[in-house]
C-alpha positions as CSV (number, residue, x, y, z in Angstrom):
1,M,1.4,11.2,-2.7
2,A,4.9,12.4,-2.3
3,E,7.5,10.1,-0.7
4,G,8.0,12.2,2.3
5,E,4.2,12.4,3.0
6,E,3.8,8.7,2.7
7,D,6.4,8.0,5.4
8,I,4.1,8.9,8.2
9,F,1.9,5.9,7.3
10,L,4.8,3.5,6.8
11,R,7.0,3.9,9.9
12,A,6.4,0.3,11.0
13,K,9.0,-1.6,9.0
14,S,11.2,-4.6,9.8
15,R,9.1,-5.3,12.9
16,T,10.0,-2.0,14.5
17,F,8.9,1.7,14.2
18,S,11.2,4.4,13.0
19,G,11.7,7.1,15.6
20,L,10.6,4.9,18.4
21,T,13.2,2.3,18.5
22,E,14.9,0.5,21.5
23,D,18.1,2.4,21.0
24,E,16.3,5.7,21.1
25,E,13.7,5.1,23.8
26,R,14.9,2.4,26.1
27,Q,15.4,4.6,29.1
28,W,12.6,5.6,31.4
29,T,12.2,9.4,31.2
30,G,9.2,10.0,33.4
31,P,5.4,10.0,33.0
32,F,3.8,10.5,29.7
33,Y,0.6,9.9,27.9
34,F,-0.7,8.7,24.6
35,I,-4.0,8.6,22.7
36,Q,-5.7,5.3,22.0
37,A,-8.3,5.4,19.3
38,A,-10.0,2.8,17.1
39,D,-12.3,2.1,14.1
40,P,-12.4,5.2,12.0
41,Q,-13.9,2.7,9.6
42,L,-14.7,5.0,6.8
43,G,-18.0,3.8,5.1
44,L,-19.6,2.2,8.2
45,M,-22.1,4.8,9.4
46,K,-24.4,4.8,6.4
47,A,-24.1,1.1,6.0
48,W,-25.0,0.6,9.7
49,R,-28.1,2.9,9.4
50,E,-29.2,0.9,6.4
51,G,-28.8,-2.4,8.1
52,D,-26.0,-3.6,5.8
53,S,-22.9,-3.4,8.0
54,E,-21.1,-6.1,6.1
55,G,-21.6,-4.4,2.7
56,G,-22.6,-0.9,1.6
57,G,-20.1,1.7,2.4
58,D,-20.5,4.0,-0.6
59,E,-20.5,7.2,1.5
60,W,-18.0,8.2,4.3
61,A,-18.1,12.0,4.5
62,E,-19.3,11.8,8.2
63,E,-16.4,9.6,9.2
64,V,-13.9,11.9,7.5
65,E,-15.3,14.9,9.3
66,L,-15.2,13.1,12.7
67,T,-11.6,12.0,12.0
68,K,-10.6,15.6,11.2
69,Q,-12.3,16.8,14.5
70,A,-10.2,14.2,16.4
71,V,-7.0,15.3,14.7
72,E,-7.8,18.9,15.6
73,A,-8.5,18.0,19.2
74,V,-5.3,16.0,19.6
75,N,-3.3,18.7,18.0
76,Q,-4.5,21.2,20.7
77,L,-3.3,19.0,23.6
78,R,-0.5,20.3,25.7
79,P,1.9,18.7,26.4
80,R,1.7,16.7,23.2
81,P,0.9,13.0,23.5
82,R,3.9,10.8,22.7
83,F,1.9,9.0,20.0
84,M,-1.6,8.1,18.8
85,V,-2.5,4.5,18.1
86,L,-5.5,3.5,15.9
87,C,-6.5,0.0,16.9
88,G,-7.9,-1.4,13.7
89,D,-10.7,-1.2,11.2
90,L,-9.2,1.8,9.6
91,V,-11.7,1.6,6.7
92,H,-15.0,-0.4,6.3
93,A,-14.4,-1.9,2.8
94,M,-12.9,-5.3,3.1
95,P,-9.8,-6.2,1.0
96,D,-10.5,-6.4,-2.8
97,T,-13.9,-4.8,-2.6
98,P,-15.3,-1.6,-4.0
99,Y,-14.4,1.7,-2.3
100,R,-11.4,0.2,-0.5
101,E,-8.7,2.4,-2.2
102,A,-10.8,5.5,-2.0
103,Q,-11.6,5.1,1.7
104,E,-7.9,4.5,2.5
105,R,-6.9,7.6,0.4
106,D,-9.5,9.8,2.2
107,L,-8.5,8.5,5.7
108,K,-4.9,9.3,5.0
109,A,-5.8,12.8,3.8
110,A,-7.7,13.4,7.1
111,L,-4.9,12.0,9.3
112,K,-2.2,14.0,7.5
113,G,-3.3,17.0,9.6
114,T,-1.9,15.4,12.7
115,D,1.0,17.4,14.2
116,P,4.2,15.9,12.9
117,S,5.5,15.5,16.5
118,I,2.8,12.9,17.2
119,P,3.6,9.6,15.6
120,L,0.7,7.6,14.2
121,V,0.7,3.9,15.1
122,F,-1.6,1.6,13.1
123,V,-3.1,-1.7,14.2
124,S,-4.8,-4.1,11.8
125,G,-8.4,-5.2,12.2
126,N,-10.7,-7.6,10.5
127,H,-11.9,-5.0,8.0
128,D,-8.3,-4.2,7.1
129,L,-7.3,-7.9,6.6
130,G,-10.5,-9.8,6.2
131,N,-12.1,-12.1,8.8
132,A,-9.8,-14.9,7.6
133,P,-6.7,-13.1,6.3
134,T,-4.6,-14.4,3.5
135,P,-1.0,-13.7,2.5
136,S,-2.4,-11.4,-0.2
137,T,-4.6,-9.3,2.2
138,V,-1.8,-9.0,4.7
139,E,0.6,-7.9,2.0
140,Q,-2.0,-5.3,0.8
141,Y,-2.3,-3.9,4.4
142,C,1.4,-3.7,4.9
143,R,1.9,-1.8,1.6
144,A,-0.7,0.8,2.8
145,W,0.0,1.0,6.6
146,G,3.2,-0.7,7.4
147,D,3.9,-4.0,9.3
148,D,0.9,-5.9,10.7
149,Y,2.9,-6.7,13.9
150,F,5.9,-5.0,15.4
151,S,7.3,-3.5,18.6
152,F,8.3,0.0,19.6
153,W,9.6,1.8,22.7
154,V,8.5,5.0,24.3
155,G,10.3,6.4,27.3
156,G,11.3,3.1,28.7
157,V,8.0,1.4,27.9
158,L,7.9,-1.6,25.5
159,C,4.8,-1.6,23.2
160,L,3.8,-4.6,21.1
161,V,1.4,-4.3,18.2
162,L,-0.2,-7.7,17.3
163,N,-2.2,-9.0,14.3
164,S,-5.2,-10.4,16.2
165,Q,-6.8,-11.9,13.1
166,L,-4.0,-14.4,13.1
167,F,-5.2,-15.5,16.5
168,Y,-8.9,-15.5,15.4
169,D,-8.6,-17.4,12.1
170,S,-5.4,-18.2,10.4
171,S,-6.7,-21.1,8.3
172,A,-5.7,-19.4,5.0
173,C,-2.2,-18.3,6.3
174,P,-0.9,-20.7,8.9
175,E,2.7,-19.8,8.1
176,L,2.0,-16.2,9.0
177,K,0.5,-17.1,12.3
178,E,3.6,-19.2,13.1
179,A,5.9,-16.4,12.3
180,Q,4.0,-14.0,14.6
181,E,4.0,-16.6,17.4
182,I,7.8,-17.0,17.2
183,W,8.3,-13.3,17.1
184,L,5.9,-12.7,20.0
185,E,7.6,-15.3,22.2
186,A,11.0,-13.6,21.6
187,Q,9.5,-10.2,22.5
188,L,7.9,-11.5,25.7
189,S,11.2,-13.2,26.7
190,K,13.0,-9.9,26.3
191,A,10.4,-8.1,28.3
192,S,10.7,-10.4,31.3
193,S,14.5,-10.5,31.4
194,S,17.0,-7.9,32.6
195,S,20.7,-7.1,33.1
196,P,22.7,-4.3,34.6
197,T,23.0,-2.7,31.2
198,E,19.5,-3.5,30.0
199,P,16.9,-3.3,32.7
200,K,13.4,-4.6,32.1
201,P,11.0,-2.2,30.5
202,K,9.1,0.0,32.9
203,H,5.8,-1.3,31.4
204,L,4.8,-3.7,28.7
205,L,1.8,-2.6,26.6
206,V,0.0,-4.7,24.0
207,F,-2.2,-3.3,21.2
208,Q,-4.5,-5.4,19.0
209,H,-7.9,-5.2,17.4
210,I,-9.8,-8.1,19.0
211,P,-9.7,-8.1,22.8
212,L,-9.1,-11.1,24.9
213,Y,-12.5,-10.7,26.4
214,I,-15.2,-8.1,26.9
215,K,-16.3,-8.5,30.5
216,N,-14.5,-11.5,32.1
217,P,-11.9,-14.1,31.1
218,D,-14.4,-17.0,31.3
219,E,-17.0,-15.5,29.1
220,E,-18.3,-17.5,26.1
221,D,-16.7,-17.2,22.7
222,D,-18.2,-14.4,20.7
223,Y,-17.6,-12.4,17.5
224,F,-16.1,-9.6,19.5
225,N,-13.6,-11.6,21.6
226,L,-10.9,-14.2,21.1
227,Q,-11.8,-17.9,21.6
228,R,-11.4,-19.2,25.1
229,E,-8.4,-21.5,24.4
230,V,-6.6,-18.7,22.5
231,R,-7.3,-16.1,25.1
232,Q,-6.2,-18.3,28.0
233,N,-2.9,-19.1,26.2
234,L,-2.2,-15.4,25.6
235,M,-3.1,-14.5,29.2
236,D,-0.8,-17.1,30.6
237,R,2.0,-15.9,28.4
238,F,1.4,-12.2,29.2
239,K,1.3,-12.9,32.9
240,R,4.6,-14.7,32.8
241,A,6.0,-11.6,31.0
242,D,4.6,-9.3,33.7
243,L,2.2,-7.5,31.3
244,E,0.2,-6.7,34.4
245,Q,1.7,-7.4,37.8
246,K,-1.7,-7.8,39.6
247,A,-4.1,-10.6,39.4
248,L,-4.7,-12.3,36.0
249,G,-8.1,-10.7,35.7
250,D,-6.4,-7.3,35.8
251,I,-4.4,-7.9,32.6
252,Y,-7.2,-6.4,30.5
253,P,-6.9,-2.8,31.7
254,Q,-3.5,-2.6,30.2
255,Y,-4.5,-4.6,27.1
256,C,-5.6,-2.0,24.7
257,S,-8.0,-3.1,22.0
258,S,-10.5,-1.4,19.9
259,H,-13.8,-3.2,20.7
260,Q,-13.9,-2.4,24.4
261,P,-11.9,0.1,26.4
262,P,-11.1,-0.7,30.1
263,T,-14.0,1.6,31.3
264,G,-16.5,-0.7,29.6
265,L,-17.8,1.9,27.2
266,P,-17.8,0.9,23.5
267,L,-15.7,2.8,21.0
268,S,-18.5,3.5,18.7
269,A,-19.6,6.5,16.6
270,S,-22.7,4.6,15.6
271,A,-24.1,4.5,19.1
272,G,-26.2,7.6,19.5
273,G,-23.8,9.6,17.3
274,R,-21.1,9.6,19.9
275,S,-17.6,8.3,19.7
276,F,-15.0,7.6,22.3
277,H,-11.2,7.7,22.6
278,Q,-8.9,7.1,25.5
279,L,-6.1,9.2,26.9
280,V,-3.7,6.8,28.7
281,W,-1.3,8.1,31.3
282,I,1.9,6.1,31.8
283,Q,3.3,6.5,35.3
284,S,6.2,4.7,37.0
285,T,4.1,2.2,38.8
286,K,0.8,2.1,36.9
287,T,-1.2,3.2,33.9
288,K,-4.4,5.3,34.1
289,H,-7.1,5.4,31.4
290,L,-9.2,8.5,30.9
291,L,-12.1,8.2,28.4
292,N,-13.2,11.3,26.5
293,A,-16.3,11.5,24.4
294,D,-17.2,13.7,21.5
295,G,-14.5,16.3,22.1
296,M,-11.9,13.7,21.1
297,A,-14.1,12.0,18.6
298,A,-13.1,10.3,15.5
299,G,-15.4,8.1,13.4
300,C,-15.1,4.9,15.6
301,G,-17.6,2.4,14.2
302,C,-17.4,-0.7,16.3
303,S,-19.3,-3.3,14.2
304,G,-16.3,-5.6,14.2
């Protein structure tokens, strides 16, 4: 792939995102919207049908076609979305397993059709890094898709992309978890402070693969959520930074993850052959989530 073509997949560098930096986008410029998608997970659909969701993955033509349909639908939107974020599990093959490179190659080929005016933001998931990531698997991901955690600005809104696998199981890379924690604390501190020359961001949005919770903050630990102790710690920190200025339980609607959108519908192409994406409107005082099925469908396989 030519250098210029590869750049659209590697814009997240040095913990920021080229073209959507604080210097360029600090000022509130009025309402806008973006597309939140998840789990194109090339290779999942056949594996899921065969009951081998942890393995298999030797075919992914269906997911490629769905991704192309999503790209075409997004390109037809007017006005254009400010960006499209893919919240993890970009491919099904785990690191260092068969089909990984081919799945990544074919996903990039499908996404290349996205209009150049719509930046693509990538979030790492467990299939991208492994359930227990290592320095090697994180490095592999960063070579292919850019930084695993970073910040960017859009029209006065501060967005944080986090590596949720480091919250889930960092036993093989504790130093990477510590680095993200230090960085995150600095970002939240910036988000909650203001000055005459640098007002607080209009909103703070957080994107990651594993949600804090599926239905309520007190639910039991599960494969699809973060552990209670971890989620409570994050919710407390987010509340202090005004991630959501309502009650603590209302943090989640602004907490964009791939496993469960705020409407309660799973982002899954394997569920009855339907897949779901969100269109998120950012207004001065609130955000509004609109779920679109099929017509905005990419291969979102939510097996985790």
